[in-house]
C-alpha positions in Angstrom: 17.4 -69.5 54.1 21.1 -69.5 55.1 20.3 -68.2 58.6 17.5 -70.8 59.0 19.9 -73.6 57.9 22.6 -72.2 60.5 20.0 -72.6 63.2 19.8 -76.4 62.3 16.7 -76.8 60.2 16.7 -79.1 57.4 16.4 -78.0 53.8 12.7 -79.4 53.6 11.7 -77.5 56.6 13.4 -74.2 55.3 11.7 -74.7 52.0 8.3 -74.9 53.8 8.8 -71.8 55.8 10.1 -69.7 53.0 7.5 -71.1 50.5 10.2 -72.1 47.9 11.2 -75.4 46.5 13.5 -77.7 48.4 16.0 -77.6 45.4 16.2 -73.9 45.8 17.4 -74.0 49.2 20.0 -76.6 48.4 21.3 -74.4 45.6 21.9 -71.5 47.9 23.4 -73.8 50.6 26.0 -75.1 48.3 26.8 -71.5 47.0 27.3 -70.2 50.4 29.6 -73.2 51.3 31.6 -72.7 48.1 31.8 -68.8 48.1 30.6 -67.7 51.5 29.0 -64.1 51.4 29.9 -63.5 47.8 28.0 -66.7 46.7 24.6 -65.1 47.9 24.9 -62.5 45.1 22.9 -63.5 42.0 25.2 -64.3 38.9 25.2 -62.1 35.8 22.8 -63.2 33.2 23.8 -61.9 29.9 20.7 -62.8 28.0 20.4 -61.8 24.3 23.1 -59.3 23.0 22.0 -55.7 22.3 21.2 -55.1 18.6 20.9 -51.3 18.9 24.0 -49.3 20.3 23.7 -46.2 22.3 24.6 -44.2 19.3 21.6 -45.3 17.4 19.5 -44.6 20.5 21.0 -41.2 20.8 20.3 -40.6 17.0 16.5 -41.6 17.5 16.2 -39.2 20.4 18.0 -36.3 18.6 15.8 -36.6 15.5 12.7 -36.8 17.6 13.5 -33.7 19.4 15.0 -31.7 16.7 13.6 -32.6 13.2 10.2 -33.1 11.4 9.2 -35.6 8.8 8.7 -34.1 5.2 5.0 -34.8 5.1 3.8 -34.1 8.8 4.3 -31.8 11.7 5.6 -34.5 14.0 7.0 -38.1 14.0 4.8 -41.2 14.3 6.4 -44.5 15.6 6.2 -45.9 12.1 7.6 -42.9 10.3 10.6 -42.7 12.6 11.1 -46.5 12.1 11.2 -46.0 8.4 13.5 -43.1 8.6 16.1 -44.7 10.8 15.7 -48.5 9.9 14.8 -49.7 13.2 11.6 -51.6 14.0 8.7 -49.9 15.3 8.8 -51.9 18.5 12.4 -50.6 19.1 11.1 -47.0 18.4 8.4 -47.4 21.0 10.8 -48.7 23.7 13.3 -45.9 23.1 10.5 -43.2 23.2 9.1 -44.8 26.4 12.5 -44.7 28.1 13.1 -41.2 27.4 9.4 -40.0 28.1 8.9 -38.8 24.2 5.3 -38.4 23.0 5.5 -36.6 19.7 1.6 -37.0 19.1 0.9 -34.9 22.1 0.7 -31.1 22.2 -0.2 -28.9 24.9 -1.2 -25.2 25.1 -0.1 -22.4 27.3 -0.6 -18.6 27.7 1.4 -16.5 30.0 -0.2 -13.6 31.7 1.3 -10.2 30.7 -0.6 -8.2 33.6 1.8 -5.9 35.2 0.2 -6.6 38.6 0.4 -10.4 38.3 2.4 -10.9 41.5 0.3 -8.6 43.6 -3.1 -10.2 42.3 -1.9 -13.7 42.9 -0.8 -13.1 46.3 -4.0 -11.4 47.1 -6.2 -14.1 45.7 -4.3 -17.1 47.0 -4.2 -15.3 50.5 -7.9 -15.4 50.5 -8.1 -19.0 49.5 -5.6 -20.1 52.3 -6.4 -17.5 54.9 -9.9 -16.3 54.4 -10.9 -13.2 56.6 -13.0 -13.4 59.7 -16.8 -12.6 59.4 -16.7 -12.7 55.6 -17.7 -14.6 52.7 -15.4 -15.2 49.6 -17.1 -15.9 46.5 -15.6 -16.8 43.1 -17.8 -15.3 40.3 -17.8 -15.8 36.5 -20.1 -16.4 33.7 -20.1 -19.4 31.3 -21.5 -17.7 28.3 -23.0 -19.0 25.1 -23.9 -22.4 26.4 -25.7 -24.0 23.2 -28.7 -26.2 23.4 -27.9 -29.1 21.1 -30.5 -31.5 19.9 -29.4 -34.5 17.7 -30.7 -35.2 14.3 -31.6 -38.6 15.3 -32.6 -40.2 18.6 -29.8 -41.3 20.8 -29.4 -44.9 21.0 -29.1 -46.0 24.6 -26.1 -48.1 26.0 -26.5 -52.0 25.9 -24.2 -54.8 27.1 -21.2 -54.7 24.9 -22.4 -51.6 23.0 -21.6 -48.0 24.0 -24.2 -45.0 23.7 -24.4 -43.9 20.2 -25.4 -40.6 18.9 -25.3 -38.8 15.4 -22.1 -36.5 15.0 -24.6 -34.0 13.5 -26.7 -31.8 15.8 -29.4 -29.0 15.6 -28.7 -25.7 17.4 -31.7 -24.7 19.5 -30.4 -21.4 21.2 -27.9 -20.4 23.7 -28.0 -19.3 27.4 -25.4 -17.9 29.7 -24.9 -19.0 33.3 -23.7 -16.7 36.0 -22.3 -18.5 39.0 -20.7 -17.6 42.4 -18.9 -20.3 44.3 -18.5 -20.1 48.0 -15.0 -21.4 48.8 -15.9 -22.2 52.4 -18.6 -24.4 51.7 -18.6 -25.2 48.0 -22.1 -24.0 47.5 -23.0 -22.3 44.4 -25.4 -19.5 43.5 -26.3 -19.6 39.9 -28.8 -18.1 37.4 -29.3 -18.3 33.6 -29.6 -15.3 31.5 -30.4 -14.9 27.8 -27.4 -12.5 27.4 -24.5 -11.5 29.4 -24.4 -7.6 29.7 -23.7 -5.3 32.5 -27.5 -5.3 33.1 -27.5 -9.2 33.6 -24.4 -8.9 35.8 -26.1 -6.4 38.0 -29.1 -8.5 38.5 -26.8 -11.4 39.5 -25.1 -9.3 42.1 -28.4 -8.6 43.4 -29.2 -12.1 43.7 -25.8 -12.6 45.7 -26.8 -9.8 47.9 -30.1 -11.6 48.8 -28.2 -14.9 49.6 -25.5 -13.5 51.9 -26.2 -13.3 55.5 -26.4 -9.8 56.9 -23.4 -8.5 58.8 -20.8 -10.1 56.6 -18.1 -8.7 54.3 -18.4 -9.9 50.8 -15.1 -10.7 48.9 -15.7 -11.2 45.2 -13.0 -12.8 43.0 -13.8 -12.3 39.3 -11.9 -11.7 35.9 -11.4 -8.4 34.1 -14.6 -8.8 31.7 -15.8 -5.4 30.5 -19.3 -5.9 32.1 -17.8 -6.2 35.4 -16.3 -2.6 35.4 -19.1 -0.5 33.8 -20.1 2.8 35.6 -23.4 1.1 36.7 -21.6 -1.7 38.3 -19.1 0.5 39.9 -21.8 2.7 41.3 -23.8 -0.1 42.7 -20.6 -1.6 44.5 -19.6 1.9 45.7 -22.8 2.1 47.9 -21.8 -1.2 49.6 -18.7 -0.6 51.4 -18.8 -4.1 52.7 -18.1 -5.5 49.3 -14.5 -5.9 48.2 -13.6 -6.8 44.6 -10.4 -8.8 43.7 -9.6 -8.9 40.1 -7.8 -12.0 38.6 -4.7 -11.3 36.5 -5.4 -11.2 32.7 -5.2 -14.7 31.1 -5.2 -16.5 34.3 -8.6 -17.9 34.7 -7.0 -20.9 36.4 -7.0 -19.0 39.7 -10.7 -18.6 39.8 -12.1 -21.7 41.5 -15.5 -21.4 40.0 -13.8 -22.5 36.6 -13.2 -25.9 38.2 -16.9 -26.1 38.9 -17.6 -25.0 35.5 -15.6 -28.0 34.2 -17.6 -30.2 36.4 -20.9 -29.0 35.0 -19.6 -29.4 31.4 -18.3 -33.0 32.1 -21.3 -34.2 34.1 -24.3 -32.3 32.3 -23.4 -30.5 29.1 -21.2 -32.6 27.2 -23.5 -35.3 26.4 -26.7 -33.5 27.2 -29.4 -33.4 24.5 -31.7 -30.5 24.7 -34.5 -29.8 22.4 -34.9 -26.0 23.5 -33.1 -23.3 25.6 -35.7 -23.6 28.5 -34.9 -27.5 28.7 -31.1 -26.6 28.8 -31.7 -24.1 31.6 -33.8 -26.4 33.7 -31.0 -29.0 33.5 -28.4 -26.5 34.4 -30.4 -25.4 37.6 -31.1 -29.0 38.5 -27.4 -29.5 38.4 -26.8 -26.6 40.7 -29.5 -27.8 43.0 -28.0 -31.3 43.3 -24.6 -29.9 43.8 -25.9 -27.8 46.7 -27.6 -30.7 48.5 -23.9 -31.9 49.4 -21.5 -29.3 48.4 -17.8 -29.9 49.1 -15.2 -27.1 48.9 -12.1 -27.4 46.6 -8.8 -27.6 48.4 -6.4 -25.1 47.4 -3.0 -26.4 48.1 -0.3 -24.3 46.5 0.9 -21.0 48.2 1.5 -17.8 46.1 5.2 -18.3 46.4 5.0 -21.8 44.9 2.8 -20.5 42.1 5.3 -17.6 41.3 8.2 -19.8 41.5 6.7 -22.3 39.1 5.8 -19.5 36.7 9.4 -18.3 36.9 10.8 -21.7 36.1 8.4 -22.0 33.1 9.4 -18.4 31.8 13.0 -19.2 32.0 12.5 -22.5 30.1 10.5 -20.6 27.4 13.2 -18.1 27.2 15.9 -20.7 26.8 14.0 -22.4 24.2 13.5 -19.2 22.3 17.2 -18.4 22.5 18.1 -21.8 21.2 16.0 -21.4 18.1 17.5 -18.0 17.4 
């Protein structure tokens, strides 16, 4: 505004160009004339005086982090407000400012695999730089998928009304899905079985062998489940020198990309599905596999092995410090 006025424009023209009121331009012109550059700084607006001191805020944070109420495992906004004598809106603002959410709880499990580092580097290396003339498949089974039917019909969604269903259900049997995810294309090879023994796993390996183009090496990424290591499986793999097995670290299913696809299957198909029999469930699962393979998209692995190991190291150090603090 001041620069435009210095070029000779009138306050009315400056207000039009700046999309402000003419009185606003006049105010800043007068402040500049009176105080020059210092006048362009907005004045301090005290507002309402604070009613909660820094000590009270520190007390709330300290209690939230290091104490529990007598009748619960964690604080709520209103229980903390009752304990400290502050309003629940004040507690909400303090917790929001410090990112405190006592109602939330997350789980974790650290792998104790002595070869954890080597296995992470091996598998992540396959994701980020797969070998030439080879196919990399993430293999796992989603076992004991239940065919659940509702005791009463599902009421469909209507304008202003969500879909409704009874919370009670009828178990109609289970099935197990074996799946292999191609990390290059995102396509999935899948088959349902009544059980998930070594016999079924061997049959699924034969299914994979039938789908893989001839002349390619096959790299399988899978967990340490007992059925993957039986003498029958080892003998079958030993006769195929172009097959290479990469076991994931124990308690580290997150490194197997097919688990991400299983989560998608659960969210889109299984979670709200209603199935009157196992055959109906298996048909829906295979239909989902077919629809997925019509337009498959690979998952993008973004973290290197060094980044993953550094993150795990930071978490281990933080956990150790927490335990030492409690002792």
